[in-house]
Each structure stands twice: as structure tokens, then as C-alpha cells.
PDBQT receptor file of N, H, CA, C and O in Angstrom, charges set to zero:
ATOM      1  N   MET A   1     -37.711  77.145 -79.494  1.00  0.00    +0.000 N 
ATOM      2  CA  MET A   1     -37.091  75.833 -79.512  1.00  0.00    +0.000 C 
ATOM      3  C   MET A   1     -38.010  74.832 -78.804  1.00  0.00    +0.000 C 
ATOM      4  O   MET A   1     -38.437  75.058 -77.671  1.00  0.00    +0.000 OA
ATOM      5  N   ALA A   2     -38.303  73.741 -79.477  1.00  0.00    +0.000 N 
ATOM      6  H   ALA A   2     -37.957  73.557 -80.397  1.00  0.00    +0.000 HD
ATOM      7  CA  ALA A   2     -39.209  72.732 -78.932  1.00  0.00    +0.000 C 
ATOM      8  C   ALA A   2     -38.495  71.863 -77.902  1.00  0.00    +0.000 C 
ATOM      9  O   ALA A   2     -37.289  71.634 -77.994  1.00  0.00    +0.000 OA
ATOM     10  N   ILE A   3     -39.242  71.393 -76.938  1.00  0.00    +0.000 N 
ATOM     11  H   ILE A   3     -40.222  71.580 -76.863  1.00  0.00    +0.000 HD
ATOM     12  CA  ILE A   3     -38.746  70.412 -75.981  1.00  0.00    +0.000 C 
ATOM     13  C   ILE A   3     -38.791  69.061 -76.672  1.00  0.00    +0.000 C 
ATOM     14  O   ILE A   3     -39.843  68.655 -77.167  1.00  0.00    +0.000 OA
ATOM     15  N   ARG A   4     -37.659  68.352 -76.714  1.00  0.00    +0.000 N 
ATOM     16  H   ARG A   4     -36.804  68.681 -76.313  1.00  0.00    +0.000 HD
ATOM     17  CA  ARG A   4     -37.590  67.026 -77.331  1.00  0.00    +0.000 C 
ATOM     18  C   ARG A   4     -37.897  65.995 -76.253  1.00  0.00    +0.000 C 
ATOM     19  O   ARG A   4     -37.122  65.825 -75.313  1.00  0.00    +0.000 OA
ATOM     20  N   ALA A   5     -39.029  65.307 -76.389  1.00  0.00    +0.000 N 
ATOM     21  H   ALA A   5     -39.659  65.444 -77.153  1.00  0.00    +0.000 HD
ATOM     22  CA  ALA A   5     -39.486  64.384 -75.357  1.00  0.00    +0.000 C 
ATOM     23  C   ALA A   5     -39.395  62.938 -75.818  1.00  0.00    +0.000 C 
ATOM     24  O   ALA A   5     -39.637  62.618 -76.982  1.00  0.00    +0.000 OA
ATOM     25  N   GLY A   6     -39.040  62.076 -74.878  1.00  0.00    +0.000 N 
ATOM     26  H   GLY A   6     -38.843  62.335 -73.933  1.00  0.00    +0.000 HD
ATOM     27  CA  GLY A   6     -39.025  60.642 -75.114  1.00  0.00    +0.000 C 
ATOM     28  C   GLY A   6     -39.773  59.954 -73.988  1.00  0.00    +0.000 C 
ATOM     29  O   GLY A   6     -39.933  60.508 -72.901  1.00  0.00    +0.000 OA
ATOM     30  N   LEU A   7     -40.227  58.747 -74.258  1.00  0.00    +0.000 N 
ATOM     31  H   LEU A   7     -40.097  58.297 -75.141  1.00  0.00    +0.000 HD
ATOM     32  CA  LEU A   7     -41.037  57.998 -73.300  1.00  0.00    +0.000 C 
ATOM     33  C   LEU A   7     -40.453  56.604 -73.166  1.00  0.00    +0.000 C 
ATOM     34  O   LEU A   7     -40.202  55.933 -74.167  1.00  0.00    +0.000 OA
ATOM     35  N   ILE A   8     -40.236  56.163 -71.930  1.00  0.00    +0.000 N 
ATOM     36  H   ILE A   8     -40.440  56.708 -71.116  1.00  0.00    +0.000 HD
ATOM     37  CA  ILE A   8     -39.771  54.808 -71.667  1.00  0.00    +0.000 C 
ATOM     38  C   ILE A   8     -40.901  54.081 -70.967  1.00  0.00    +0.000 C 
ATOM     39  O   ILE A   8     -41.276  54.431 -69.847  1.00  0.00    +0.000 OA
ATOM     40  N   GLY A   9     -41.442  53.069 -71.629  1.00  0.00    +0.000 N 
ATOM     41  H   GLY A   9     -41.137  52.785 -72.538  1.00  0.00    +0.000 HD
ATOM     42  CA  GLY A   9     -42.567  52.301 -71.110  1.00  0.00    +0.000 C 
ATOM     43  C   GLY A   9     -43.854  52.703 -71.808  1.00  0.00    +0.000 C 
ATOM     44  O   GLY A   9     -44.272  53.858 -71.724  1.00  0.00    +0.000 OA
ATOM     45  N   LEU A  10     -44.482  51.763 -72.495  1.00  0.00    +0.000 N 
ATOM     46  H   LEU A  10     -44.142  50.825 -72.563  1.00  0.00    +0.000 HD
ATOM     47  CA  LEU A  10     -45.716  52.083 -73.219  1.00  0.00    +0.000 C 
ATOM     48  C   LEU A  10     -46.864  51.183 -72.794  1.00  0.00    +0.000 C 
ATOM     49  O   LEU A  10     -47.672  50.762 -73.623  1.00  0.00    +0.000 OA
ATOM     50  N   GLY A  11     -46.933  50.890 -71.514  1.00  0.00    +0.000 N 
ATOM     51  H   GLY A  11     -46.276  51.232 -70.841  1.00  0.00    +0.000 HD
ATOM     52  CA  GLY A  11     -48.065  50.121 -71.010  1.00  0.00    +0.000 C 
ATOM     53  C   GLY A  11     -49.345  50.955 -71.083  1.00  0.00    +0.000 C 
ATOM     54  O   GLY A  11     -49.430  51.903 -71.865  1.00  0.00    +0.000 OA
ATOM     55  N   MET A  12     -50.313  50.609 -70.288  1.00  0.00    +0.000 N 
ATOM     56  H   MET A  12     -50.244  49.840 -69.653  1.00  0.00    +0.000 HD
ATOM     57  CA  MET A  12     -51.603  51.302 -70.312  1.00  0.00    +0.000 C 
ATOM     58  C   MET A  12     -51.445  52.808 -70.076  1.00  0.00    +0.000 C 
ATOM     59  O   MET A  12     -52.021  53.607 -70.815  1.00  0.00    +0.000 OA
ATOM     60  N   MET A  13     -50.679  53.205 -69.067  1.00  0.00    +0.000 N 
ATOM     61  H   MET A  13     -50.211  52.556 -68.467  1.00  0.00    +0.000 HD
ATOM     62  CA  MET A  13     -50.493  54.626 -68.779  1.00  0.00    +0.000 C 
ATOM     63  C   MET A  13     -49.544  55.281 -69.773  1.00  0.00    +0.000 C 
ATOM     64  O   MET A  13     -49.692  56.464 -70.080  1.00  0.00    +0.000 OA
ATOM     65  N   GLY A  14     -48.572  54.528 -70.279  1.00  0.00    +0.000 N 
ATOM     66  H   GLY A  14     -48.451  53.567 -70.030  1.00  0.00    +0.000 HD
ATOM     67  CA  GLY A  14     -47.628  55.064 -71.240  1.00  0.00    +0.000 C 
ATOM     68  C   GLY A  14     -48.308  55.557 -72.498  1.00  0.00    +0.000 C 
ATOM     69  O   GLY A  14     -47.902  56.565 -73.076  1.00  0.00    +0.000 OA
ATOM     70  N   ARG A  15     -49.337  54.851 -72.923  1.00  0.00    +0.000 N 
ATOM     71  H   ARG A  15     -49.667  54.032 -72.454  1.00  0.00    +0.000 HD
ATOM     72  CA  ARG A  15     -50.085  55.273 -74.118  1.00  0.00    +0.000 C 
ATOM     73  C   ARG A  15     -50.754  56.630 -73.890  1.00  0.00    +0.000 C 
ATOM     74  O   ARG A  15     -50.824  57.452 -74.804  1.00  0.00    +0.000 OA
ATOM     75  N   HIS A  16     -51.241  56.861 -72.677  1.00  0.00    +0.000 N 
ATOM     76  H   HIS A  16     -51.185  56.193 -71.935  1.00  0.00    +0.000 HD
ATOM     77  CA  HIS A  16     -51.837  58.165 -72.342  1.00  0.00    +0.000 C 
ATOM     78  C   HIS A  16     -50.763  59.251 -72.320  1.00  0.00    +0.000 C 
ATOM     79  O   HIS A  16     -50.980  60.354 -72.821  1.00  0.00    +0.000 OA
ATOM     80  N   HIS A  17     -49.605  58.936 -71.738  1.00  0.00    +0.000 N 
ATOM     81  H   HIS A  17     -49.428  58.040 -71.331  1.00  0.00    +0.000 HD
ATOM     82  CA  HIS A  17     -48.505  59.901 -71.713  1.00  0.00    +0.000 C 
ATOM     83  C   HIS A  17     -48.082  60.264 -73.134  1.00  0.00    +0.000 C 
ATOM     84  O   HIS A  17     -47.841  61.434 -73.431  1.00  0.00    +0.000 OA
ATOM     85  N   ALA A  18     -47.992  59.262 -74.012  1.00  0.00    +0.000 N 
ATOM     86  H   ALA A  18     -48.188  58.312 -73.770  1.00  0.00    +0.000 HD
ATOM     87  CA  ALA A  18     -47.606  59.510 -75.404  1.00  0.00    +0.000 C 
ATOM     88  C   ALA A  18     -48.620  60.428 -76.085  1.00  0.00    +0.000 C 
ATOM     89  O   ALA A  18     -48.241  61.357 -76.797  1.00  0.00    +0.000 OA
ATOM     90  N   ARG A  19     -49.895  60.170 -75.867  1.00  0.00    +0.000 N 
ATOM     91  H   ARG A  19     -50.203  59.415 -75.288  1.00  0.00    +0.000 HD
ATOM     92  CA  ARG A  19     -50.943  61.005 -76.473  1.00  0.00    +0.000 C 
ATOM     93  C   ARG A  19     -50.831  62.442 -75.983  1.00  0.00    +0.000 C 
ATOM     94  O   ARG A  19     -50.911  63.383 -76.773  1.00  0.00    +0.000 OA
ATOM     95  N   VAL A  20     -50.646  62.606 -74.684  1.00  0.00    +0.000 N 
ATOM     96  H   VAL A  20     -50.580  61.842 -74.042  1.00  0.00    +0.000 HD
ATOM     97  CA  VAL A  20     -50.555  63.949 -74.113  1.00  0.00    +0.000 C 
ATOM     98  C   VAL A  20     -49.303  64.669 -74.618  1.00  0.00    +0.000 C 
ATOM     99  O   VAL A  20     -49.366  65.848 -74.965  1.00  0.00    +0.000 OA
ATOM    100  N   LEU A  21     -48.170  63.969 -74.661  1.00  0.00    +0.000 N 
ATOM    101  H   LEU A  21     -48.119  63.011 -74.380  1.00  0.00    +0.000 HD
ATOM    102  CA  LEU A  21     -46.940  64.586 -75.160  1.00  0.00    +0.000 C 
ATOM    103  C   LEU A  21     -47.108  65.067 -76.602  1.00  0.00    +0.000 C 
ATOM    104  O   LEU A  21     -46.605  66.131 -76.964  1.00  0.00    +0.000 OA
ATOM    105  N   ARG A  22     -47.817  64.282 -77.431  1.00  0.00    +0.000 N 
ATOM    106  H   ARG A  22     -48.225  63.417 -77.137  1.00  0.00    +0.000 HD
ATOM    107  CA  ARG A  22     -48.042  64.680 -78.825  1.00  0.00    +0.000 C 
ATOM    108  C   ARG A  22     -48.942  65.902 -78.926  1.00  0.00    +0.000 C 
ATOM    109  O   ARG A  22     -48.846  66.662 -79.890  1.00  0.00    +0.000 OA
ATOM    110  N   GLU A  23     -49.814  66.099 -77.947  1.00  0.00    +0.000 N 
ATOM    111  H   GLU A  23     -49.892  65.481 -77.165  1.00  0.00    +0.000 HD
ATOM    112  CA  GLU A  23     -50.787  67.201 -78.002  1.00  0.00    +0.000 C 
ATOM    113  C   GLU A  23     -50.257  68.520 -77.439  1.00  0.00    +0.000 C 
ATOM    114  O   GLU A  23     -50.847  69.571 -77.692  1.00  0.00    +0.000 OA
ATOM    115  N   ILE A  24     -49.163  68.490 -76.684  1.00  0.00    +0.000 N 
ATOM    116  H   ILE A  24     -48.684  67.637 -76.478  1.00  0.00    +0.000 HD
ATOM    117  CA  ILE A  24     -48.656  69.704 -76.037  1.00  0.00    +0.000 C 
ATOM    118  C   ILE A  24     -47.890  70.551 -77.038  1.00  0.00    +0.000 C 
ATOM    119  O   ILE A  24     -46.943  70.089 -77.674  1.00  0.00    +0.000 OA
ATOM    120  N   GLU A  25     -48.317  71.798 -77.163  1.00  0.00    +0.000 N 
ATOM    121  H   GLU A  25     -49.086  72.174 -76.645  1.00  0.00    +0.000 HD
ATOM    122  CA  GLU A  25     -47.626  72.724 -78.050  1.00  0.00    +0.000 C 
ATOM    123  C   GLU A  25     -46.217  72.985 -77.523  1.00  0.00    +0.000 C 
ATOM    124  O   GLU A  25     -46.023  73.197 -76.326  1.00  0.00    +0.000 OA
ATOM    125  N   GLY A  26     -45.245  72.968 -78.417  1.00  0.00    +0.000 N 
ATOM    126  H   GLY A  26     -45.402  72.796 -79.389  1.00  0.00    +0.000 HD
ATOM    127  CA  GLY A  26     -43.865  73.207 -78.021  1.00  0.00    +0.000 C 
ATOM    128  C   GLY A  26     -43.113  71.955 -77.616  1.00  0.00    +0.000 C 
ATOM    129  O   GLY A  26     -41.937  72.022 -77.257  1.00  0.00    +0.000 OA
ATOM    130  N   VAL A  27     -43.793  70.794 -77.671  1.00  0.00    +0.000 N 
ATOM    131  H   VAL A  27     -44.749  70.739 -77.962  1.00  0.00    +0.000 HD
ATOM    132  CA  VAL A  27     -43.142  69.519 -77.355  1.00  0.00    +0.000 C 
ATOM    133  C   VAL A  27     -43.066  68.686 -78.628  1.00  0.00    +0.000 C 
ATOM    134  O   VAL A  27     -44.073  68.486 -79.308  1.00  0.00    +0.000 OA
ATOM    135  N   ASP A  28     -41.873  68.203 -78.946  1.00  0.00    +0.000 N 
ATOM    136  H   ASP A  28     -41.056  68.366 -78.393  1.00  0.00    +0.000 HD
ATOM    137  CA  ASP A  28     -41.662  67.322 -80.089  1.00  0.00    +0.000 C 
ATOM    138  C   ASP A  28     -41.428  65.921 -79.536  1.00  0.00    +0.000 C 
ATOM    139  O   ASP A  28     -40.337  65.621 -79.052  1.00  0.00    +0.000 OA
ATOM    140  N   PHE A  29     -42.455  65.054 -79.605  1.00  0.00    +0.000 N 
ATOM    141  H   PHE A  29     -43.341  65.298 -79.998  1.00  0.00    +0.000 HD
ATOM    142  CA  PHE A  29     -42.363  63.687 -79.092  1.00  0.00    +0.000 C 
ATOM    143  C   PHE A  29     -41.610  62.865 -80.135  1.00  0.00    +0.000 C 
ATOM    144  O   PHE A  29     -42.167  62.525 -81.179  1.00  0.00    +0.000 OA
ATOM    145  N   VAL A  30     -40.348  62.544 -79.857  1.00  0.00    +0.000 N 
ATOM    146  H   VAL A  30     -39.895  62.820 -79.009  1.00  0.00    +0.000 HD
ATOM    147  CA  VAL A  30     -39.489  61.956 -80.886  1.00  0.00    +0.000 C 
ATOM    148  C   VAL A  30     -39.269  60.457 -80.780  1.00  0.00    +0.000 C 
ATOM    149  O   VAL A  30     -38.956  59.823 -81.788  1.00  0.00    +0.000 OA
ATOM    150  N   ALA A  31     -39.421  59.859 -79.596  1.00  0.00    +0.000 N 
ATOM    151  H   ALA A  31     -39.675  60.373 -78.777  1.00  0.00    +0.000 HD
ATOM    152  CA  ALA A  31     -39.123  58.431 -79.492  1.00  0.00    +0.000 C 
ATOM    153  C   ALA A  31     -39.787  57.812 -78.274  1.00  0.00    +0.000 C 
ATOM    154  O   ALA A  31     -40.103  58.486 -77.294  1.00  0.00    +0.000 OA
ATOM    155  N   ALA A  32     -39.990  56.484 -78.374  1.00  0.00    +0.000 N 
ATOM    156  H   ALA A  32     -39.733  55.936 -79.170  1.00  0.00    +0.000 HD
ATOM    157  CA  ALA A  32     -40.510  55.718 -77.250  1.00  0.00    +0.000 C 
ATOM    158  C   ALA A  32     -39.771  54.397 -77.189  1.00  0.00    +0.000 C 
ATOM    159  O   ALA A  32     -39.533  53.770 -78.222  1.00  0.00    +0.000 OA
ATOM    160  N   ALA A  33     -39.408  53.967 -75.992  1.00  0.00    +0.000 N 
ATOM    161  H   ALA A  33     -39.601  54.476 -75.153  1.00  0.00    +0.000 HD
ATOM    162  CA  ALA A  33     -38.727  52.689 -75.797  1.00  0.00    +0.000 C 
ATOM    163  C   ALA A  33     -39.668  51.734 -75.072  1.00  0.00    +0.000 C 
ATOM    164  O   ALA A  33     -40.312  52.098 -74.088  1.00  0.00    +0.000 OA
ATOM    165  N   VAL A  34     -39.733  50.514 -75.577  1.00  0.00    +0.000 N 
ATOM    166  H   VAL A  34     -39.210  50.219 -76.376  1.00  0.00    +0.000 HD
ATOM    167  CA  VAL A  34     -40.549  49.471 -74.967  1.00  0.00    +0.000 C 
ATOM    168  C   VAL A  34     -39.617  48.304 -74.658  1.00  0.00    +0.000 C 
ATOM    169  O   VAL A  34     -39.059  47.688 -75.566  1.00  0.00    +0.000 OA
ATOM    170  N   HIS A  35     -39.455  48.006 -73.378  1.00  0.00    +0.000 N 
ATOM    171  H   HIS A  35     -39.909  48.507 -72.641  1.00  0.00    +0.000 HD
ATOM    172  CA  HIS A  35     -38.509  46.972 -72.936  1.00  0.00    +0.000 C 
ATOM    173  C   HIS A  35     -37.149  47.251 -73.569  1.00  0.00    +0.000 C 
ATOM    174  O   HIS A  35     -36.565  48.300 -73.299  1.00  0.00    +0.000 OA
ATOM    175  N   SER A  36     -36.633  46.365 -74.388  1.00  0.00    +0.000 N 
ATOM    176  H   SER A  36     -37.108  45.512 -74.607  1.00  0.00    +0.000 HD
ATOM    177  CA  SER A  36     -35.329  46.599 -75.003  1.00  0.00    +0.000 C 
ATOM    178  C   SER A  36     -35.472  47.099 -76.438  1.00  0.00    +0.000 C 
ATOM    179  O   SER A  36     -34.473  47.308 -77.126  1.00  0.00    +0.000 OA
ATOM    180  N   GLU A  37     -36.690  47.289 -76.885  1.00  0.00    +0.000 N 
ATOM    181  H   GLU A  37     -37.502  47.120 -76.327  1.00  0.00    +0.000 HD
ATOM    182  CA  GLU A  37     -36.934  47.712 -78.262  1.00  0.00    +0.000 C 
ATOM    183  C   GLU A  37     -37.140  49.227 -78.286  1.00  0.00    +0.000 C 
ATOM    184  O   GLU A  37     -37.792  49.777 -77.398  1.00  0.00    +0.000 OA
ATOM    185  N   ILE A  38     -36.604  49.888 -79.270  1.00  0.00    +0.000 N 
ATOM    186  H   ILE A  38     -36.075  49.441 -79.992  1.00  0.00    +0.000 HD
ATOM    187  CA  ILE A  38     -36.761  51.332 -79.379  1.00  0.00    +0.000 C 
ATOM    188  C   ILE A  38     -37.525  51.652 -80.654  1.00  0.00    +0.000 C 
ATOM    189  O   ILE A  38     -37.155  51.211 -81.742  1.00  0.00    +0.000 OA
ATOM    190  N   HIS A  39     -38.602  52.430 -80.507  1.00  0.00    +0.000 N 
ATOM    191  H   HIS A  39     -38.903  52.788 -79.623  1.00  0.00    +0.000 HD
ATOM    192  CA  HIS A  39     -39.383  52.876 -81.652  1.00  0.00    +0.000 C 
ATOM    193  C   HIS A  39     -39.052  54.345 -81.867  1.00  0.00    +0.000 C 
ATOM    194  O   HIS A  39     -39.275  55.169 -80.980  1.00  0.00    +0.000 OA
ATOM    195  N   ILE A  40     -38.531  54.671 -83.021  1.00  0.00    +0.000 N 
ATOM    196  H   ILE A  40     -38.350  54.001 -83.742  1.00  0.00    +0.000 HD
ATOM    197  CA  ILE A  40     -38.053  56.016 -83.281  1.00  0.00    +0.000 C 
ATOM    198  C   ILE A  40     -38.700  56.557 -84.543  1.00  0.00    +0.000 C 
ATOM    199  O   ILE A  40     -38.807  55.859 -85.552  1.00  0.00    +0.000 OA
ATOM    200  N   ARG A  41     -39.128  57.803 -84.474  1.00  0.00    +0.000 N 
ATOM    201  H   ARG A  41     -39.041  58.369 -83.654  1.00  0.00    +0.000 HD
ATOM    202  CA  ARG A  41     -39.756  58.429 -85.629  1.00  0.00    +0.000 C 
ATOM    203  C   ARG A  41     -38.754  58.705 -86.742  1.00  0.00    +0.000 C 
ATOM    204  O   ARG A  41     -39.122  58.675 -87.917  1.00  0.00    +0.000 OA
ATOM    205  N   GLN A  42     -37.513  58.971 -86.405  1.00  0.00    +0.000 N 
ATOM    206  H   GLN A  42     -37.214  58.996 -85.451  1.00  0.00    +0.000 HD
ATOM    207  CA  GLN A  42     -36.471  59.233 -87.398  1.00  0.00    +0.000 C 
ATOM    208  C   GLN A  42     -35.307  58.291 -87.105  1.00  0.00    +0.000 C 
ATOM    209  O   GLN A  42     -34.344  58.695 -86.452  1.00  0.00    +0.000 OA
ATOM    210  N   PRO A  43     -35.372  57.043 -87.575  1.00  0.00    +0.000 N 
ATOM    211  CA  PRO A  43     -34.397  56.032 -87.175  1.00  0.00    +0.000 C 
ATOM    212  C   PRO A  43     -32.945  56.380 -87.494  1.00  0.00    +0.000 C 
ATOM    213  O   PRO A  43     -32.053  55.958 -86.758  1.00  0.00    +0.000 OA
ATOM    214  N   THR A  44     -32.678  57.120 -88.543  1.00  0.00    +0.000 N 
ATOM    215  H   THR A  44     -33.403  57.463 -89.140  1.00  0.00    +0.000 HD
ATOM    216  CA  THR A  44     -31.292  57.428 -88.870  1.00  0.00    +0.000 C 
ATOM    217  C   THR A  44     -30.692  58.433 -87.898  1.00  0.00    +0.000 C 
ATOM    218  O   THR A  44     -29.470  58.547 -87.800  1.00  0.00    +0.000 OA
ATOM    219  N   GLU A  45     -31.540  59.164 -87.177  1.00  0.00    +0.000 N 
ATOM    220  H   GLU A  45     -32.533  59.071 -87.256  1.00  0.00    +0.000 HD
ATOM    221  CA  GLU A  45     -31.041  60.187 -86.255  1.00  0.00    +0.000 C 
ATOM    222  C   GLU A  45     -30.430  59.567 -84.997  1.00  0.00    +0.000 C 
ATOM    223  O   GLU A  45     -29.492  60.131 -84.434  1.00  0.00    +0.000 OA
ATOM    224  N   PHE A  46     -30.939  58.422 -84.547  1.00  0.00    +0.000 N 
ATOM    225  H   PHE A  46     -31.701  57.964 -85.004  1.00  0.00    +0.000 HD
ATOM    226  CA  PHE A  46     -30.478  57.809 -83.302  1.00  0.00    +0.000 C 
ATOM    227  C   PHE A  46     -30.030  56.380 -83.563  1.00  0.00    +0.000 C 
ATOM    228  O   PHE A  46     -30.824  55.544 -83.994  1.00  0.00    +0.000 OA
ATOM    229  N   ARG A  47     -28.758  56.100 -83.301  1.00  0.00    +0.000 N 
ATOM    230  H   ARG A  47     -28.113  56.780 -82.950  1.00  0.00    +0.000 HD
ATOM    231  CA  ARG A  47     -28.248  54.745 -83.526  1.00  0.00    +0.000 C 
ATOM    232  C   ARG A  47     -28.125  53.957 -82.227  1.00  0.00    +0.000 C 
ATOM    233  O   ARG A  47     -28.175  52.727 -82.252  1.00  0.00    +0.000 OA
ATOM    234  N   PHE A  48     -27.968  54.621 -81.116  1.00  0.00    +0.000 N 
ATOM    235  H   PHE A  48     -27.928  55.620 -81.095  1.00  0.00    +0.000 HD
ATOM    236  CA  PHE A  48     -27.799  53.938 -79.842  1.00  0.00    +0.000 C 
ATOM    237  C   PHE A  48     -28.694  54.603 -78.798  1.00  0.00    +0.000 C 
ATOM    238  O   PHE A  48     -28.969  55.801 -78.854  1.00  0.00    +0.000 OA
ATOM    239  N   PHE A  49     -29.138  53.785 -77.845  1.00  0.00    +0.000 N 
ATOM    240  H   PHE A  49     -28.914  52.811 -77.799  1.00  0.00    +0.000 HD
ATOM    241  CA  PHE A  49     -30.049  54.279 -76.807  1.00  0.00    +0.000 C 
ATOM    242  C   PHE A  49     -29.432  55.433 -76.028  1.00  0.00    +0.000 C 
ATOM    243  O   PHE A  49     -30.126  56.397 -75.705  1.00  0.00    +0.000 OA
ATOM    244  N   ARG A  50     -28.146  55.353 -75.722  1.00  0.00    +0.000 N 
ATOM    245  H   ARG A  50     -27.581  54.570 -75.984  1.00  0.00    +0.000 HD
ATOM    246  CA  ARG A  50     -27.475  56.423 -74.975  1.00  0.00    +0.000 C 
ATOM    247  C   ARG A  50     -27.504  57.727 -75.760  1.00  0.00    +0.000 C 
ATOM    248  O   ARG A  50     -27.727  58.795 -75.190  1.00  0.00    +0.000 OA
ATOM    249  N   VAL A  51     -27.280  57.644 -77.052  1.00  0.00    +0.000 N 
ATOM    250  H   VAL A  51     -27.098  56.777 -77.515  1.00  0.00    +0.000 HD
ATOM    251  CA  VAL A  51     -27.339  58.836 -77.908  1.00  0.00    +0.000 C 
ATOM    252  C   VAL A  51     -28.747  59.405 -77.870  1.00  0.00    +0.000 C 
ATOM    253  O   VAL A  51     -28.933  60.620 -77.812  1.00  0.00    +0.000 OA
ATOM    254  N   LEU A  52     -29.738  58.523 -77.905  1.00  0.00    +0.000 N 
ATOM    255  H   LEU A  52     -29.587  57.536 -77.953  1.00  0.00    +0.000 HD
ATOM    256  CA  LEU A  52     -31.130  58.960 -77.836  1.00  0.00    +0.000 C 
ATOM    257  C   LEU A  52     -31.387  59.725 -76.545  1.00  0.00    +0.000 C 
ATOM    258  O   LEU A  52     -31.920  60.834 -76.576  1.00  0.00    +0.000 OA
ATOM    259  N   LEU A  53     -31.011  59.141 -75.411  1.00  0.00    +0.000 N 
ATOM    260  H   LEU A  53     -30.577  58.240 -75.386  1.00  0.00    +0.000 HD
ATOM    261  CA  LEU A  53     -31.247  59.798 -74.124  1.00  0.00    +0.000 C 
ATOM    262  C   LEU A  53     -30.538  61.138 -74.031  1.00  0.00    +0.000 C 
ATOM    263  O   LEU A  53     -31.099  62.101 -73.507  1.00  0.00    +0.000 OA
ATOM    264  N   ASN A  54     -29.322  61.211 -74.528  1.00  0.00    +0.000 N 
ATOM    265  H   ASN A  54     -28.867  60.430 -74.953  1.00  0.00    +0.000 HD
ATOM    266  CA  ASN A  54     -28.569  62.462 -74.468  1.00  0.00    +0.000 C 
ATOM    267  C   ASN A  54     -29.142  63.539 -75.370  1.00  0.00    +0.000 C 
ATOM    268  O   ASN A  54     -28.844  64.719 -75.188  1.00  0.00    +0.000 OA
ATOM    269  N   SER A  55     -29.957  63.156 -76.337  1.00  0.00    +0.000 N 
ATOM    270  H   SER A  55     -30.200  62.197 -76.485  1.00  0.00    +0.000 HD
ATOM    271  CA  SER A  55     -30.501  64.132 -77.272  1.00  0.00    +0.000 C 
ATOM    272  C   SER A  55     -31.853  64.691 -76.823  1.00  0.00    +0.000 C 
ATOM    273  O   SER A  55     -32.382  65.607 -77.452  1.00  0.00    +0.000 OA
ATOM    274  N   LEU A  56     -32.412  64.147 -75.743  1.00  0.00    +0.000 N 
ATOM    275  H   LEU A  56     -31.982  63.402 -75.232  1.00  0.00    +0.000 HD
ATOM    276  CA  LEU A  56     -33.736  64.565 -75.288  1.00  0.00    +0.000 C 
ATOM    277  C   LEU A  56     -33.639  65.647 -74.225  1.00  0.00    +0.000 C 
ATOM    278  O   LEU A  56     -32.684  65.704 -73.451  1.00  0.00    +0.000 OA
ATOM    279  N   THR A  57     -34.647  66.499 -74.210  1.00  0.00    +0.000 N 
ATOM    280  H   THR A  57     -35.423  66.453 -74.839  1.00  0.00    +0.000 HD
ATOM    281  CA  THR A  57     -34.777  67.505 -73.175  1.00  0.00    +0.000 C 
ATOM    282  C   THR A  57     -35.576  66.944 -71.995  1.00  0.00    +0.000 C 
ATOM    283  O   THR A  57     -35.359  67.328 -70.846  1.00  0.00    +0.000 OA
ATOM    284  N   LEU A  58     -36.505  66.027 -72.298  1.00  0.00    +0.000 N 
ATOM    285  H   LEU A  58     -36.682  65.715 -73.231  1.00  0.00    +0.000 HD
ATOM    286  CA  LEU A  58     -37.423  65.473 -71.309  1.00  0.00    +0.000 C 
ATOM    287  C   LEU A  58     -37.572  63.981 -71.540  1.00  0.00    +0.000 C 
ATOM    288  O   LEU A  58     -37.735  63.541 -72.678  1.00  0.00    +0.000 OA
ATOM    289  N   VAL A  59     -37.516  63.196 -70.465  1.00  0.00    +0.000 N 
ATOM    290  H   VAL A  59     -37.383  63.554 -69.541  1.00  0.00    +0.000 HD
ATOM    291  CA  VAL A  59     -37.760  61.758 -70.550  1.00  0.00    +0.000 C 
ATOM    292  C   VAL A  59     -38.804  61.408 -69.503  1.00  0.00    +0.000 C 
ATOM    293  O   VAL A  59     -38.659  61.750 -68.329  1.00  0.00    +0.000 OA
ATOM    294  N   SER A  60     -39.863  60.721 -69.935  1.00  0.00    +0.000 N 
ATOM    295  H   SER A  60     -39.981  60.443 -70.888  1.00  0.00    +0.000 HD
ATOM    296  CA  SER A  60     -40.884  60.240 -69.025  1.00  0.00    +0.000 C 
ATOM    297  C   SER A  60     -40.718  58.720 -68.910  1.00  0.00    +0.000 C 
ATOM    298  O   SER A  60     -40.737  58.014 -69.918  1.00  0.00    +0.000 OA
ATOM    299  N   MET A  61     -40.554  58.216 -67.674  1.00  0.00    +0.000 N 
ATOM    300  H   MET A  61     -40.538  58.789 -66.854  1.00  0.00    +0.000 HD
ATOM    301  CA  MET A  61     -40.349  56.791 -67.469  1.00  0.00    +0.000 C 
ATOM    302  C   MET A  61     -41.529  56.200 -66.696  1.00  0.00    +0.000 C 
ATOM    303  O   MET A  61     -41.929  56.717 -65.653  1.00  0.00    +0.000 OA
ATOM    304  N   LEU A  62     -42.075  55.112 -67.227  1.00  0.00    +0.000 N 
ATOM    305  H   LEU A  62     -41.751  54.692 -68.075  1.00  0.00    +0.000 HD
ATOM    306  CA  LEU A  62     -43.216  54.437 -66.600  1.00  0.00    +0.000 C 
ATOM    307  C   LEU A  62     -42.922  52.949 -66.472  1.00  0.00    +0.000 C 
ATOM    308  O   LEU A  62     -42.136  52.397 -67.243  1.00  0.00    +0.000 OA
ATOM    309  N   GLN A  63     -43.550  52.306 -65.504  1.00  0.00    +0.000 N 
ATOM    310  H   GLN A  63     -44.188  52.755 -64.878  1.00  0.00    +0.000 HD
ATOM    311  CA  GLN A  63     -43.406  50.854 -65.362  1.00  0.00    +0.000 C 
ATOM    312  C   GLN A  63     -44.462  50.166 -66.130  1.00  0.00    +0.000 C 
ATOM    313  O   GLN A  63     -44.516  48.936 -66.140  1.00  0.00    +0.000 OA
TER     314      GLN A  63
């Protein structure tokens, strides 16, 4: 079972975190939130931010 990872914050360091999350075997990087905007790989799967957070195994938050 893959770890479902999400990322909050895509500034300079967030882009590195996103790259690393995509490269880790066993991690499925499914979504990233930027300010109030949410970028989702499968938009029909997540309709609300709370649903998104509850569906993740791992959340990385950056400023």
C-alpha cells in the first residue's frame, strides 16, 4: 500500500519537496495546495480541502 502524500506550500523549498516525494518508491504524491488554491492530479476524487487532508497518509507543510 502506497503512502498518499500531499504538500502545502510550493515556494522555493516546496518545489524540492514535491520532486523528492515524486521520486520516493512507495509514495503516491497526489496533491499540492498553494495559498487557497488546490492543484490535484485527480480533481474528481477530492471536492473539499478537508476531504483531501483526511485522505492523505502524509502531509508536508512549508511556508
